[in-house]
N, C-alpha and C positions, 0 to 999 in steps of 0.2 A: 210518570206517563205510563199507560197503558199499553203495554207492547200488542201490537196486531198478531203475534204470533199464536199468544192464552187466548186471545178472543175470538180468532179465526178458527181454532179449533173446532169448535161447536158452532154450527150453523142452525141448528135448530134449537137454540136455547140463547135468549136474550143476554143473561147473565150468567155466569159461571162461577159457580161454587165449589171450592175447594175442600175436603175434608182433611184438615191436618191432625195426625195423630201420632202416637208412640209410646213407649215406656217413661217412667220415670227418669228425670235427667237426662233424656237422649237428646236434648236441643229444640223442643217444639216452639218455646218462646222465641229463641233465637231466629230460627226460620221464619216464624211468623212477622218478625220483626224486619226481617228482610224482604218479604212480601209486602209488607206494607210500605217500604221505602219505594217497592216498584208499582206502587198505586194501588194494593188490593186493600179492602175493608177488612178490620178483624172482627171476627165474634167469638170470645173467650167463653167455652163453656166452666170454666172454673170460676169465673166473673159471675155467671148467670147461677152457678151453685149456691154462691155467697150470697147472691141477692136472694134465692130462694128460701134461705135460711135465717132471715131476720127474724127478732124474736116475735111471738106470737102469729106469725104467719102459718097458713095452714100446714106446709111442709114442715115447719119448725116443729108445730105439735105433734105432728106423726111421727118425727125424729125424736123427740124428748120422750115420747109415748112407749118407743119401741127401745131405746137405750138408757132410758131413767135421767135423773136430774143429775145425778154428778159429772155428767159430761158439761154442764153449766157453768158459765163464769159468774160473776158477781151480781152483773147487768143484766142478766138473764142470755147473754150470746153464748152460741154453742163454742166450746172449745173444740177446735179441729184438731189439736195436737193429742186430747183425749180421746176424742173421737177415732181418730186416724189410729190411736195405741189399741183401740179395739176391734177395728173390723180389717186392721191387716193382718191381725194374728188368728182372725176365726172366718173361715170362707162362709159359714150360714150367715154371722152377722154383716159380713160386707154383702151378701146376697140381700138382705132385708135391706139394708140402706139403699141400694141401689134400685130396688123394688119400688122405692118411695121418691127416691129423687130423680130418675130418669123420665119417666112420664111428665112430670112437671116441669122439668128443663126443655123437654122437645117441644112443647108447645112455645114456649118463650123462645126458643130459637127459631122454629117454623115462623113465627110471628115476625121476627126481626129479620129473617132472609126476605118476608115478603115486603116488609117496609123496605128494605135497601133496594129491592128491584123495582117497585114504584117510584124510589127517587132517583133511579137511573143508574146505580151501580153498576160498575163493568166486571169486577170479580169481588167475590166474597170468602174469606177463609175461615171456615168454622174450626178454630184451635180446640180440640173434644179428646182429652187422653183416652175415654173408654167410649171413642166413635164405632168401633165394631162390637164391644161385648154389651151396648145400649141399644143396638140395631138403627144407630141413626143413618146407616148408608142410604137411605131414602131421601135424605135432606142433600145429599150432595151429588154434583157431577164428577169430581175425581176424588181420589184418596192417595194423599203424599203421606208416608210413614218414614220419622224420622228413627235412625237407630244408631247404635255405639256400642262400644265392647263391654263386658259385664264389669270389667277392671274400671274403666273410664266411668261408668254410672257410679259406680261404688264411691270412687274419689270423689264426683260431684256431688253425691249425697250428702258427703261428709263436710266438704267443702262449704255448699250453699246452703245446706238445710240442717246441718250440726247433727245428722243422723250418725251412730255407730254403724261399724259394717255389719253387726249382725241386725238391726233396724232395715238398714239399708236392703239386705239380702231378703229381708221378709216382705219386704213392698215389692219388690222385682217378682218375687214367688207368687205372690198374691195377685198378678197381673197377669192379662193373655202374653204367651211369650214372643219376643220378636220374630221367632220364624212363623208362627203362626199369624200375626199381626201383618207381615210383609206377603204373607197370600191373597189380602184384600187390595194390595197395592196397586195404583198406577205407575207411582213415580215413589222411589227410596232414595232418601238424603242421609248420608253416612255423614254423621256430624264428630267422627271420632280423627277429625283434621283441625288445621287451623282455620278462624273466622273466616279469614279470607278465602280459603278455598271453599268451605260452606257456602259464602257469598257467591261466589262464580259459579257454583252448582245451580244455586236456587236460580240465577240469572239464566244461566246456560237452559234450562227446564223451561222457565217463563217464557222463553222467546223461540224456544223449537216447536215446533208444530208436532202433534200424535196424531194419527188418523184414529177413527172409529171411537172417539172419546164419548160423541153423543149416543151412540148405538149401545154401549158400554153401559154408560147410565140409565138409557132407558131400563134397560132389562134390570139393572142393580135395584133400581127405585122400583119397580115393578114386581118384582120377587120382595122386597121388602115390605110392600104395603099391604101385601095380603096376609091373611092368617093362615100360619102353616098348621098341619096336622100332624100331631105327634102322637105316638104309642108308646106305652110303657116298656116295651119291649119283653115283657115279662112272657116265657113259653116260645119265644120265638128266636131264631137264629139271626144276628145282627150281622148285618152286612152295608157296604157303603159303595156308591158308583158315582163317576164323574162324567157328566154331560159337556164334553169339548165343544166349545164355539170358536171358529175362526172366520176371519175376512180374506178374502183374495177377490181381487179385480170388481171392487164392490159387491159383491155377493157374499151373505154371510152361509157358513157350511155348519154342519154336525156331523160329528166323529162319530162312527160306530164300529163295533167289530163283529165279526163271525167268528163264533165259538167252533172249535173242532169235534170233533167225534169221541175224541179222548178224555174231555172233561167229564167230572162226574155229574154236572148238573147242567141242564138247558143246553144240550147236544145240538152243535150245528146251527144255534139259534143267534139271531141278531142281536147284540147288547151293547149296553155301556161299557167302557171301561173300569174294572172294578170288582168287590169280592169280599169275602167273609173277613169279620174283625177278628183281630188276631191278640189276645191278651196283651201283647207286647206294645199294641198301638195306644198312644195316648188319646186318640179320638177317632170318632167315625172317620172326620174329614182327613186323618193323617193314614187309614185304611185305605179310601180311595186313591189317594196319591200315592201311597203304597204300589197300591194294586197296578195303578196305571204305569209305573215305573216298570214293574214284575212284566205284565202283561204286552206291552208296547213300547217300550223305553221312554215314555214320556217325563220327562224331568220334572220335579216339584218347582225347581224355579222356572218353568216355563209356563206356569199357570198362575191366572188372577183368577180367585172366587168372588163370583157376584152375587151368590146367592144360594138358597137351598130351597127344595121343594119338599111336599110332604111324604112322610116316612108312606113308604109302598108295600105292602104284604104281596108275596108271592102266593097264589094260589094251592099250587099243591106241593112244593118243597119247603113251605115253612120257614121262608125268609122274610125279613123285614128290612126292606131297603132303605137308606137314607142316602137321597141324591143331592149332590152338589153341582152346581153349574159354574162352569171357567170359561173364560178367556183365555186361549192359548196361543204362543207365538206360532206365527206360520210364514214360512215353509217348517216343517221339522223332518229330520232325520229319524224315523222310527225304526225299533230294533223288535222285531214280533217273537213271543215264545211260542214256536212250533208246536209243543204239546197244547197249548190252550186256546191261540189265536190263529185260525186259518188267513184270515185277511184284514184290512181297516177298508173301511167305507167312508168316502166322504159325501154326505147327502144335502143337497142345496136345500136352504130352507124354504125357498119359493115352491120346491116340490112339496114338502110337507105341508105348507099352508094351501094347496090346490085340494078343493072337496074331492074333487074326482080321485085323489089318490088315497083317499081314505072309505074303510068303510067298517061297522060295528053290527056287532050280533047279539043276541043272548045265548048262555050255553051253560049248561046244568052241570055242576062238579060237586059231586058227593050229594048232598042234601040240599045244595044252596045254586040259585040260579044268578049268575054273573052277567056281566056286560064285557064282553072282550072286544077290544078295538084293534084294526089291522091297516098301517100303512105300508103303501107300496112305491117302489121305486126301481125302475126295471123289471129284473126278475127275482128281485129280493123281497120280501115280506118281515116288516117288523109286528110284531105281536106280543103279547103276554103282557107281564110288569113293563117291559121297556117301552112298549107303545102305550100304556098309562101314564106313566112318567114323562113321555116326550108329550103327549097329550097336556098333561097339567102346565109342561112349560109352555105350550103355544099359546094355550088358554089365556097363562098369567101374563106372558112378555111380548106377545105379538098381533095374536089375532084381535085384540081391542083397540089396537093402533091405527 
């Protein structure tokens, strides 16, 4: 029986698609089984991958061309254990396999989702270990992530798959970390407990309404469906920012900061929280989240990443900014770094979408003519790279709606 809770959460989407993901042996199949008991229809990305690798198929031919005939069994079937032994030890090989597999599988998943919607399915679960890495977030309305301790994962890999501890840890390290995967989650299911506790947690989430799922799903899909412009980064100082979005009283807000006069760059300007990449940062996403914590006290656990925007250069200070869009829990008790941040400002989305609050003009910087844009909110002016990033967000996720 379908719970009115889960369907009622999304009033603008007839069918709810849950993207269920997680690392190896974190309990994805267990959770999808419990969701099936509650009435969901399951689409398994692993099964679709198996189908795509049938002998003599176009995908099979590409994989064999890339990895050689040594990965084949006597009947021509791909030996997944041999293939896994190659790709889990070599990041380049894994990237090549994903380059071949993901586009083909995406098309099949998309077709099956459309078919199930036409058949009247209420809830579909796409169980996909690489949901985030494959950029399949455009296919789902919600992201559920399963997690378990590394000790438990290694034990499960040994007992269920016969992997040695070394092999298990190789596979764990070849995947996106649970910490990074959870950044994209609407729901986190910890399976490091008894089966009954996991089942109870799944049922609680299934029956519990969560507001603004439709809005977040629409933004996530809009960002995933556009081609993102990526710069090589050569010759630039890399930086990352977070565009924090939150809902309050049925209104969406964008959180920005006003920089102090004490900072080295962009003194007194309105900007998004973020800053320069540090060699200790494992990714630009970590840069954005670290800077948010340091500048305004926003914790990574309170941020759900919805997507990325184009890499954006600054015109005069030689920064290349990677913007991440995130939904944040609200209200927040923010703690501002007095050296860097003078104030935090919540700007209503409707103000930014009002064309009377927007202006653009041409400006000559050095030998180049550039287009500058400006957003006005009371006596505050958002301009420069921040305004260009904001404009791309509004165009991609809101203005076409």
